[in-house]
C-alpha positions as CSV (number, residue, x, y, z in Angstrom):
1,X,-34.4,-8.1,20.5
2,X,-32.7,-11.3,21.3
3,X,-29.4,-12.3,20.3
4,X,-30.3,-14.7,18.1
5,X,-32.4,-13.2,16.4
6,X,-29.7,-10.2,15.9
7,X,-27.6,-13.3,14.5
8,X,-30.3,-14.4,11.9
9,X,-30.7,-11.0,10.5
10,X,-27.0,-10.3,10.2
11,X,-26.9,-13.6,8.4
12,X,-29.6,-13.1,6.0
13,X,-29.1,-11.2,2.5
14,X,-29.0,-11.8,-1.2
15,X,-26.0,-12.7,-3.1
16,X,-24.1,-9.3,-2.9
17,X,-24.2,-9.5,1.3
18,X,-22.5,-12.8,0.7
19,X,-19.9,-11.5,-1.2
20,X,-19.3,-8.4,1.2
21,X,-18.9,-11.1,4.4
22,X,-16.9,-13.3,2.4
23,X,-14.3,-10.4,1.2
24,X,-15.0,-9.1,4.5
25,X,-13.4,-12.0,6.0
26,X,-10.7,-12.4,3.7
27,X,-9.7,-8.8,3.7
28,X,-9.6,-9.8,7.7
29,X,-7.5,-12.7,7.3
30,X,-4.5,-10.8,5.4
31,X,-4.4,-8.2,7.6
32,X,-4.0,-11.0,10.3
33,X,-1.2,-12.4,8.4
34,X,0.6,-9.4,7.9
35,X,0.4,-8.0,11.7
36,X,1.2,-11.7,13.1
37,X,4.5,-11.6,10.8
38,X,5.7,-8.6,11.7
39,X,5.3,-9.4,15.4
40,X,6.8,-12.9,14.9
41,X,10.0,-10.7,13.6
42,X,9.9,-8.4,16.5
43,X,9.4,-11.7,18.9
44,X,13.0,-13.1,18.1
45,X,15.2,-12.9,21.1
46,X,18.7,-11.7,21.5
47,X,21.2,-14.1,21.8
48,X,22.8,-13.3,25.6
49,X,26.0,-11.1,25.4
50,X,26.1,-8.3,23.2
51,X,23.6,-6.4,22.1
52,X,24.1,-6.4,18.6
53,X,25.0,-10.1,18.6
54,X,23.3,-12.3,15.6
55,X,21.2,-14.4,15.7
56,X,22.7,-17.2,13.7
57,X,20.1,-19.9,13.2
58,X,18.5,-17.8,10.4
59,X,19.7,-17.7,6.6
60,X,18.1,-14.4,6.1
61,X,20.5,-11.2,7.1
62,X,17.2,-9.3,7.8
63,X,16.2,-11.6,10.8
64,X,20.0,-12.3,11.4
65,X,20.8,-8.4,12.6
66,X,19.1,-6.8,15.0
67,X,19.4,-3.5,13.8
68,X,17.0,-4.6,10.8
69,X,14.4,-6.3,12.1
70,X,12.6,-2.9,13.2
71,X,12.8,-2.2,9.5
72,X,11.3,-5.6,8.5
73,X,8.7,-5.4,10.7
74,X,7.4,-1.8,9.6
75,X,7.8,-3.2,6.1
76,X,5.3,-5.9,6.8
77,X,2.8,-3.8,8.5
78,X,2.9,-1.5,5.5
79,X,1.5,-4.6,3.8
80,X,-1.8,-3.9,5.9
81,X,-2.3,-0.7,4.3
82,X,-3.8,-1.9,0.8
83,X,-5.4,-4.5,2.8
84,X,-7.9,-2.0,5.2
85,X,-8.2,-0.4,1.9
86,X,-9.8,-3.6,0.5
87,X,-11.9,-4.0,3.9
88,X,-13.0,-0.3,3.2
89,X,-14.1,-1.3,-0.2
90,X,-15.6,-4.4,0.1
91,X,-17.8,-2.9,3.1
92,X,-19.3,-0.4,0.6
93,X,-20.3,-3.8,-1.8
94,X,-24.0,-3.9,-1.8
95,X,-24.2,-0.7,0.7
96,X,-27.3,1.0,-0.8
97,X,-29.3,-1.8,-0.9
98,X,-28.4,-3.1,2.9
99,X,-29.2,0.6,3.7
100,X,-32.6,0.4,2.3
101,X,-32.8,-2.7,4.4
102,X,-32.1,-1.3,7.8
103,X,-34.2,1.6,6.8
104,X,-36.9,-0.2,6.4
105,X,-36.5,-2.1,9.8
106,X,-36.4,1.4,11.2
107,X,-39.4,2.1,10.2
108,X,-41.0,-1.4,11.0
109,X,-40.1,0.1,15.1
110,X,-36.6,-1.2,15.3
111,X,-34.6,1.2,17.7
112,X,-31.3,3.1,16.0
113,X,-29.7,0.7,18.5
114,X,-30.7,-2.0,17.0
115,X,-29.8,-1.1,14.0
116,X,-26.7,-0.1,14.7
117,X,-26.0,-3.5,16.6
118,X,-27.1,-5.3,13.3
119,X,-24.4,-3.9,10.9
120,X,-21.7,-4.0,13.7
121,X,-22.8,-7.9,14.4
122,X,-22.6,-8.2,10.6
123,X,-19.5,-6.9,10.1
124,X,-17.7,-8.2,13.5
125,X,-18.5,-11.5,12.9
126,X,-17.4,-11.6,9.2
127,X,-13.7,-10.0,10.5
128,X,-14.0,-12.5,13.6
129,X,-14.1,-15.6,11.2
130,X,-11.3,-13.9,8.6
131,X,-8.9,-13.6,11.6
132,X,-9.7,-17.0,12.8
133,X,-8.6,-18.2,9.7
134,X,-5.8,-16.2,9.4
135,X,-4.7,-17.2,12.7
136,X,-5.0,-21.3,11.4
137,X,-3.3,-20.2,8.6
138,X,0.0,-19.0,10.3
139,X,-0.2,-21.8,13.0
140,X,-0.5,-24.2,9.6
141,X,2.4,-22.7,7.9
142,X,4.5,-22.3,10.8
143,X,4.4,-25.5,11.1
144,X,4.9,-26.8,7.7
145,X,8.0,-24.1,6.5
146,X,9.9,-25.3,9.4
147,X,12.4,-26.4,7.2
148,X,16.1,-26.3,8.6
149,X,19.1,-26.6,6.8
150,X,21.9,-28.8,6.4
151,X,23.7,-26.1,9.8
152,X,20.1,-26.0,11.2
153,X,19.7,-22.8,10.4
154,X,16.1,-21.5,9.1
155,X,15.2,-19.4,6.0
156,X,11.8,-17.8,8.5
157,X,11.2,-16.8,11.9
158,X,9.4,-20.2,12.6
159,X,11.3,-21.1,15.8
160,X,9.5,-18.2,17.9
161,X,6.2,-17.2,18.1
162,X,4.7,-13.6,19.6
163,X,3.1,-14.0,23.2
164,X,-0.3,-15.1,23.9
165,X,-1.3,-11.2,24.5
166,X,0.6,-10.0,21.0
167,X,-1.8,-13.2,19.5
168,X,-5.1,-12.2,21.5
169,X,-4.7,-8.6,20.5
170,X,-4.8,-8.9,16.5
171,X,-7.4,-12.0,16.8
172,X,-9.7,-10.0,18.5
173,X,-8.6,-6.1,17.6
174,X,-9.0,-6.3,14.1
175,X,-12.9,-7.2,14.7
176,X,-13.6,-4.7,17.2
177,X,-11.7,-1.7,14.9
178,X,-14.0,-3.0,12.0
179,X,-17.4,-2.9,13.9
180,X,-16.7,0.2,15.0
181,X,-15.4,1.6,11.2
182,X,-19.2,0.2,10.7
183,X,-21.3,1.7,13.3
184,X,-19.1,4.8,12.2
185,X,-20.3,4.8,8.5
186,X,-23.7,3.6,9.1
187,X,-24.7,6.8,11.3
188,X,-26.7,8.4,8.9
189,X,-29.0,5.8,8.7
190,X,-29.3,4.8,12.0
191,X,-30.3,8.5,12.7
192,X,-32.6,8.8,9.6
193,X,-35.5,6.3,9.0
194,X,-36.1,7.1,5.7
195,X,-32.3,7.3,4.7
196,X,-32.6,10.5,2.9
197,X,-29.6,12.6,3.1
198,X,-29.2,16.5,1.9
199,X,-26.5,17.4,0.4
200,X,-25.5,21.0,-0.8
201,X,-25.2,21.2,-4.8
202,X,-21.2,21.8,-5.6
203,X,-21.1,25.2,-7.1
204,X,-17.2,24.4,-7.9
205,X,-15.2,21.3,-8.3
206,X,-12.0,20.4,-6.0
207,X,-9.6,23.0,-5.3
208,X,-5.9,21.8,-6.1
209,X,-4.8,22.3,-2.4
210,X,-4.0,18.7,-2.5
211,X,-0.6,20.2,-3.6
212,X,0.1,21.8,0.0
213,X,0.1,18.5,1.5
214,X,2.3,16.6,-1.0
215,X,4.9,20.1,-0.7
216,X,4.7,19.4,2.9
217,X,6.0,16.0,2.6
218,X,8.5,16.6,0.2
219,X,10.0,19.2,2.1
220,X,10.2,16.6,5.1
221,X,11.7,14.3,3.7
222,X,14.0,16.8,2.1
223,X,14.9,18.3,5.4
224,X,15.6,14.9,7.4
225,X,19.6,15.1,6.2
226,X,20.2,19.0,7.2
227,X,18.6,18.6,10.5
228,X,20.5,15.6,11.3
229,X,23.8,17.5,10.4
230,X,22.2,19.8,12.5
231,X,21.6,18.1,15.4
232,X,25.0,15.4,14.8
233,X,25.8,13.9,18.7
234,X,22.5,14.4,19.6
235,X,21.2,10.9,20.3
236,X,18.2,11.8,21.7
237,X,16.7,13.7,19.3
238,X,18.0,12.4,16.2
239,X,16.4,9.1,17.4
240,X,12.5,10.6,17.4
241,X,13.6,13.4,14.9
242,X,13.7,10.8,12.3
243,X,10.8,9.1,12.9
244,X,8.9,12.2,13.3
245,X,10.1,13.6,9.8
246,X,9.7,10.2,7.8
247,X,5.6,9.7,9.3
248,X,5.0,13.4,9.1
249,X,6.0,13.8,5.5
250,X,5.1,10.3,4.2
251,X,1.3,10.4,5.3
252,X,1.3,13.8,4.4
253,X,2.4,12.7,0.9
254,X,0.5,10.0,0.6
255,X,-2.9,12.1,2.0
256,X,-1.8,14.7,-1.1
257,X,-1.9,12.3,-3.6
258,X,-5.1,10.2,-2.6
259,X,-6.9,13.7,-2.4
260,X,-5.5,15.1,-5.4
261,X,-7.4,12.7,-7.6
262,X,-10.1,14.5,-6.6
263,X,-8.9,17.1,-8.4
264,X,-8.0,15.3,-11.2
265,X,-11.1,13.3,-12.0
266,X,-13.0,17.0,-11.9
267,X,-10.5,18.8,-14.3
268,X,-10.4,15.2,-16.3
269,X,-13.9,15.7,-17.0
270,X,-13.9,18.9,-17.7
271,X,-11.6,18.3,-20.1
272,X,-13.4,15.7,-21.9
273,X,-16.9,17.4,-21.5
274,X,-15.4,20.5,-23.8
275,X,-13.4,18.3,-26.6
276,X,-14.6,15.0,-26.1
277,X,-17.5,13.6,-29.0
278,X,-18.6,10.1,-28.6
279,X,-21.3,9.6,-26.3
280,X,-18.9,7.1,-24.3
281,X,-16.8,9.8,-23.4
282,X,-18.8,12.4,-22.6
283,X,-21.0,9.9,-20.0
284,X,-17.9,9.6,-18.2
285,X,-17.0,13.1,-18.2
286,X,-20.7,13.6,-16.2
287,X,-19.6,10.9,-13.8
288,X,-16.4,12.5,-13.4
289,X,-17.8,15.8,-12.6
290,X,-20.6,14.6,-10.6
291,X,-18.3,12.4,-8.4
292,X,-14.9,13.7,-8.4
293,X,-13.9,11.6,-4.7
294,X,-14.4,8.4,-6.3
295,X,-11.4,8.4,-7.9
296,X,-10.0,8.9,-4.5
297,X,-11.7,6.3,-2.6
298,X,-11.0,3.5,-5.5
299,X,-7.6,4.3,-6.4
300,X,-6.3,4.8,-2.4
301,X,-4.8,1.8,-1.8
302,X,-2.9,1.2,-5.9
303,X,-1.1,4.8,-5.4
304,X,0.0,4.0,-2.3
305,X,1.6,1.0,-3.3
306,X,2.9,3.4,-6.3
307,X,4.1,5.9,-3.5
308,X,5.9,3.3,-1.7
309,X,7.6,1.4,-5.0
310,X,9.3,4.5,-6.5
311,X,10.5,5.6,-3.5
312,X,12.0,2.1,-3.1
313,X,12.9,2.6,-6.7
314,X,15.1,5.8,-5.6
315,X,16.6,3.9,-2.9
316,X,17.7,1.1,-4.9
317,X,19.1,3.3,-7.9
318,X,21.5,5.1,-4.4
319,X,22.7,1.7,-3.8
320,X,23.7,1.0,-7.6
321,X,25.1,4.4,-7.8
322,X,27.2,3.7,-4.4
323,X,28.1,0.1,-5.4
324,X,29.6,1.4,-9.1
325,X,31.2,4.4,-7.0
326,X,33.7,2.4,-4.7
327,X,34.4,0.1,-7.5
328,X,35.4,2.6,-9.1
329,X,37.5,4.0,-6.7
330,X,38.7,0.3,-5.9
331,X,39.7,0.1,-9.5
332,X,42.2,3.9,-9.0
333,X,43.6,2.3,-5.7
334,X,44.5,-1.0,-7.7
335,X,42.7,-2.9,-5.2
336,X,40.6,-6.5,-6.4
337,X,37.7,-5.7,-4.8
338,X,33.9,-6.6,-5.4
339,X,32.9,-3.3,-4.2
340,X,30.0,-3.0,-2.0
341,X,28.2,-5.3,-0.1
342,X,25.4,-6.8,-2.3
343,X,22.8,-6.9,0.7
344,X,21.4,-3.7,0.4
345,X,20.3,-4.7,-3.6
346,X,19.2,-8.3,-2.3
347,X,17.1,-6.5,0.4
348,X,15.8,-4.2,-1.9
349,X,14.6,-7.1,-3.8
350,X,12.6,-8.3,-1.1
351,X,10.8,-4.8,-0.6
352,X,10.3,-4.7,-4.5
353,X,8.1,-8.3,-3.7
354,X,6.3,-6.3,-1.3
355,X,5.0,-3.8,-3.4
356,X,4.2,-6.1,-6.1
357,X,2.0,-7.9,-3.1
358,X,0.2,-4.8,-2.6
359,X,-0.4,-3.9,-5.8
360,X,-2.6,-7.5,-6.3
361,X,-3.8,-6.8,-3.2
362,X,-4.5,-3.3,-4.5
363,X,-6.0,-4.6,-7.6
364,X,-8.8,-6.6,-5.8
365,X,-10.0,-3.4,-3.7
366,X,-9.9,-1.7,-7.8
367,X,-12.7,-4.9,-8.8
368,X,-14.3,-4.3,-5.9
369,X,-14.9,-0.8,-6.0
370,X,-16.1,-1.0,-9.5
371,X,-18.2,-3.6,-9.1
372,X,-20.1,-1.9,-6.4
373,X,-20.5,0.8,-8.6
374,X,-21.5,-0.9,-11.3
375,X,-23.9,-3.2,-9.1
376,X,-25.4,-0.1,-7.5
377,X,-26.1,1.8,-10.3
378,X,-27.7,-1.1,-12.2
379,X,-31.0,0.4,-12.5
380,X,-29.9,3.5,-14.6
381,X,-28.3,1.5,-16.8
382,X,-30.7,-0.6,-17.7
383,X,-33.1,2.0,-18.3
384,X,-30.3,3.6,-20.9
385,X,-30.5,-0.1,-22.2
386,X,-34.2,0.0,-22.3
387,X,-34.3,3.4,-24.0
388,X,-32.1,2.1,-26.9
389,X,-28.3,3.0,-25.8
390,X,-26.3,0.4,-27.2
391,X,-24.5,-2.0,-24.2
392,X,-20.8,-0.8,-26.1
393,X,-21.3,2.8,-25.4
394,X,-21.8,2.0,-21.7
395,X,-18.8,-0.5,-21.4
396,X,-17.0,2.8,-22.9
397,X,-18.1,5.1,-20.6
398,X,-16.8,2.4,-17.7
399,X,-13.5,2.5,-19.3
400,X,-13.1,6.4,-19.8
401,X,-14.4,6.7,-16.1
402,X,-11.7,4.3,-14.7
403,X,-8.4,5.4,-17.0
404,X,-8.7,8.9,-16.9
405,X,-7.7,10.2,-14.1
406,X,-5.6,6.6,-13.3
407,X,-3.6,7.2,-15.6
408,X,-2.5,10.8,-14.2
409,X,-2.9,9.5,-10.6
410,X,0.0,7.0,-11.1
411,X,2.4,9.3,-12.6
412,X,1.4,11.5,-10.0
413,X,2.2,8.6,-7.0
414,X,5.1,7.8,-9.1
415,X,6.8,11.0,-9.3
416,X,5.8,12.0,-5.4
417,X,7.3,8.7,-4.2
418,X,10.9,9.4,-6.6
419,X,10.9,12.7,-5.5
420,X,10.8,11.4,-1.8
421,X,13.2,8.6,-2.3
422,X,15.3,11.6,-3.6
423,X,15.1,13.6,-1.3
424,X,16.5,11.7,0.9
425,X,19.8,10.6,-1.3
426,X,20.0,13.2,-4.0
427,X,23.7,12.3,-4.2
428,X,26.7,10.4,-3.2
429,X,29.7,12.0,-1.6
430,X,33.2,10.7,-0.8
431,X,35.6,12.1,0.9
432,X,39.3,12.3,-0.1
433,X,41.5,9.1,0.6
434,X,44.8,7.5,0.5
435,X,45.6,4.1,0.2
436,X,48.9,2.3,0.0
437,X,49.1,-0.3,-2.6
438,X,52.4,-3.0,-3.0
439,X,52.5,-4.1,-6.8
440,X,54.5,-7.1,-6.2
441,X,54.3,-11.2,-4.9
442,X,52.9,-11.8,-1.6
443,X,56.3,-12.8,-0.2
444,X,58.4,-9.4,-1.8
445,X,54.6,-7.5,0.1
446,X,55.3,-9.1,3.3
447,X,58.8,-9.0,3.8
448,X,59.8,-5.7,5.5
449,X,63.2,-5.3,3.7
450,X,61.9,-5.3,-0.1
451,X,57.9,-3.8,0.9
452,X,59.5,0.1,0.7
453,X,60.6,-0.6,-3.0
454,X,57.2,-2.2,-4.1
455,X,55.1,0.5,-2.0
456,X,53.4,3.0,-3.5
457,X,50.8,5.7,-2.3
458,X,47.5,6.2,-4.7
459,X,45.5,9.0,-3.6
460,X,41.8,9.2,-4.5
461,X,39.8,12.9,-4.8
462,X,36.5,13.4,-3.3
463,X,33.7,12.5,-5.6
464,X,30.2,13.7,-5.9
465,X,28.0,11.8,-8.3
466,X,23.9,12.7,-8.6
467,X,21.9,9.4,-8.3
468,X,20.7,8.9,-11.8
469,X,16.4,8.4,-11.7
470,X,15.3,4.5,-12.6
471,X,13.0,5.3,-15.5
472,X,13.0,1.7,-16.1
473,X,12.2,0.6,-13.0
474,X,9.3,2.9,-12.5
475,X,8.2,2.7,-16.2
476,X,7.7,-1.0,-14.9
477,X,6.3,0.1,-12.0
478,X,3.6,2.3,-14.1
479,X,3.1,-0.2,-16.7
480,X,2.0,-2.9,-13.3
481,X,-0.1,-0.6,-12.1
482,X,-2.3,0.4,-15.0
483,X,-2.3,-3.3,-16.5
484,X,-4.3,-3.8,-12.7
485,X,-6.5,-0.7,-14.0
486,X,-7.0,-2.5,-17.3
487,X,-7.9,-6.1,-16.1
488,X,-10.3,-4.3,-13.4
489,X,-12.4,-2.6,-16.2
490,X,-12.5,-5.8,-17.9
491,X,-14.1,-7.4,-14.8
492,X,-16.4,-4.9,-14.6
493,X,-17.4,-5.0,-17.9
494,X,-18.3,-8.8,-17.7
495,X,-20.8,-7.3,-14.8
496,X,-21.7,-5.2,-17.0
497,X,-23.3,-6.8,-19.5
498,X,-25.5,-8.5,-16.4
499,X,-26.5,-5.7,-14.8
500,X,-28.4,-4.1,-17.9
501,X,-30.3,-6.8,-18.0
502,X,-33.9,-5.4,-18.3
503,X,-35.3,-6.9,-15.4
504,X,-33.0,-5.1,-13.0
505,X,-35.9,-2.8,-13.6
506,X,-37.9,-4.2,-11.8
507,X,-34.8,-4.3,-8.5
508,X,-36.3,-2.7,-5.8
């Protein structure tokens, strides 16, 4: 098959195929921006001399201090998690029709390699267009945002640029990864021209084994502080132990929560089937029990954002409690001090903004997943409407199917994220200290002859204070996630009305 023919077939398709290409390109654009932003932070040059010298050309301490740039780059890379989940949802859009088209090409004489190259070319071209557009947006934004203030300091690192190799790796690496993932997902179609797959009937629903992974993640975070005290003084071990525990614990908890949605969906389906009386709830119960893992695929990005946001809320609660304790100790010592440095609290504002962006991206993935499910089952929905089932009943079933597992899954993600944060910072402990305070004017306190008669020794006892649970912050996170699900359901219902037209019964 000639390359021109491959390109023409890859770009052929209906409106659903066009939407899939556009959304795939958009996902690649967002992932490119996040990756290039992280590389830009890491490309900041350290001033000559002291290794810990700050880069004074930036207004933000996250960019000035060398020790904070790694964490900033990591937070930017974390934004690619919901973006990649969105890309995975976009790849499933119109998947049944695409599978039938590729299987028809096999029946017409195309080889498995040609079909694979066709599918890979479609995804690769769309991703390449997205990464090139992302590179253009990055370079344009770099010029537009380069606005030094009166002191010559910058708000963003627009004075540095990642290396050419790093730029090429991001722009070309993401399309390669997307193409390989597409080839992996379509392996059953390329080996089976008829597109038939056999699957053993599920005798029982998912088991709650995901709780083991959640427990492992919580144990890793809870063991971090004791392990640091145990290896105190061994910087080599501390250097790899802490990142290992964070990575292992975070991944285990996140995977456990996502997989746990399968058990939650199946259990909710059983409860609905047992106790519900309306047809909408009974239809939703059947769908939840027939495909309980749909919730894991649909809510993966949103739940990951909730875990990260709840952990950040726990971190903020720790900083607030630490600030309050330091202010209290300063008052007892008679020192007029503003308390702890507000830098950490302002940093958490940036983290919360990143979580909000992640929730918005995850909401886009939810919309794509719900619309894809409705479009894939449009013939079944149209047949139900043709036999007399009201559209309101189908709309209710879609809402039940989305909201029933979403509410407990969001609560689970918030709880796990909060427990992960509390595993690191369960309480604040201060040691006993003593401070000399001079109760006189500055002149009397500076004079050695009169200083002693106005000076007193203030002793502060050791204190331990438990960090409060940030219920208000967690409630706002949960409300935002639930609002994203509700918006998704509303958009899905708009597509449901179009997909239940009687003409859909003739759809091939």
